[in-house]
C-alpha positions as CSV (number, residue, x, y, z in Angstrom):
1,K,23.9,-11.8,28.2
2,D,24.2,-9.6,25.1
3,E,22.4,-12.1,23.0
4,N,19.8,-13.1,25.6
5,A,21.2,-16.7,25.4
6,R,20.3,-19.3,28.0
7,L,22.1,-22.4,29.3
8,V,20.4,-25.7,29.9
9,P,22.4,-26.9,33.0
10,F,22.7,-30.5,31.9
11,L,20.7,-31.7,29.0
12,M,21.2,-35.4,29.8
13,E,20.3,-35.2,33.5
14,G,18.5,-38.4,34.4
15,I,19.4,-40.0,31.1
16,A,23.2,-40.2,30.8
17,T,23.7,-43.0,33.3
18,N,20.7,-45.0,32.3
19,R,21.7,-47.3,29.4
20,A,18.0,-48.2,28.8
21,M,17.5,-44.6,27.6
22,F,19.9,-45.1,24.6
23,Q,19.6,-46.6,21.2
24,A,21.7,-49.6,20.3
25,D,24.6,-47.4,19.3
26,G,25.0,-46.3,22.9
27,I,25.3,-42.7,21.9
28,H,21.8,-41.4,20.9
29,P,18.9,-41.2,23.3
30,N,15.9,-43.4,22.4
31,E,12.2,-42.7,22.3
32,D,11.9,-43.4,26.1
33,A,14.4,-40.6,26.8
34,Q,12.4,-37.9,24.9
35,P,10.0,-36.9,27.7
36,K,13.0,-36.5,30.1
37,L,14.8,-34.4,27.5
38,L,11.8,-32.1,27.3
39,D,11.6,-31.8,31.1
40,N,15.3,-30.8,31.1
41,V,15.0,-28.2,28.3
42,W,11.5,-26.8,28.7
43,P,12.1,-24.7,31.8
44,T,14.9,-22.8,30.0
45,L,13.2,-22.6,26.6
46,R,9.7,-21.6,27.6
47,P,10.5,-18.1,28.9
48,L,12.2,-17.3,25.6
49,L,9.0,-18.0,23.7
50,D,6.9,-15.5,25.7
């Protein structure tokens, strides 16, 4: 609260259990996951930019 920090509830929501959303290494999200990552982060990030 002192630093006006925000928490993204679960960055990997809708991605973590979908193996098709990961690169061959099985760790890093792939290109298909990027729109979902944006959907997960933007509602928390946007108010901080106003």
